Steps between C-alpha positions, in 0.01 A plus 500: 500500500606137451198363676255723308661403170492129583135517604417696184666234285314223680167679461560545127576130470180409685308747286625322188381165645154640574496656155570159346214348698270778381611472140456124479195441721329837522498467881666682788463852364470610864850375582639647178358841579612486866857419398489766230420756772777361724753507217404858408534613863840333538633639172396854600658454846815369342521800266438749781761339724753485216452863399515623857803300619696409191435773243869515414526125422398443138537124530209498748306787349479366142332166585267682743385736223474217252292294743265797557459564127432128442245511783306782331507317168397176672202661673379645169544164321333316788199729485475459126542123531224478760251713307572325172499146633241500776250761372357594164569866569785549255382262223852422384584219257644178630845583363514833686388331824774238468759768416396709801502211749831365366661840521368526857671168579829614342503829687441300825807292422703816433384636836626187669841540332522870585403429862758219522773728358404770753509246783839366405640852464353596839677205660824585325471868592432427866786248514747748348372775728544288811846387382614860451351595840686210671821598318461857618441390863804269492714775353393741771565243774851414388604860419464604865 
């Protein structure tokens, strides 16, 4: 869980970097789309693993659900940003395009925060679980 959460957070960070390159230069849409797919895959895997193994731990479940909801919103905003900025398909005004792309950027930052919170909680949870396991083993050894 810790490794998957850490990789997910790193992928989101790299995705933000590629998004900044795309926003400011109009280049590297291929990398931005590739990392969008990788982030989406990792967020879904994180949610599945959390629901299956830690459904009774709200401190892990809440950020996993939040991250998934933000992912759905981010994919919708990203699609709208692409079609409004790089095609004439939507025909939106400049103000709406800026609002959409800026909201896309903000939701990306929120995803990074939610993923970091999840990662830190996963590390804390696994540390407390291993501490309680070690305490149980020591108790059993000395009670013999």
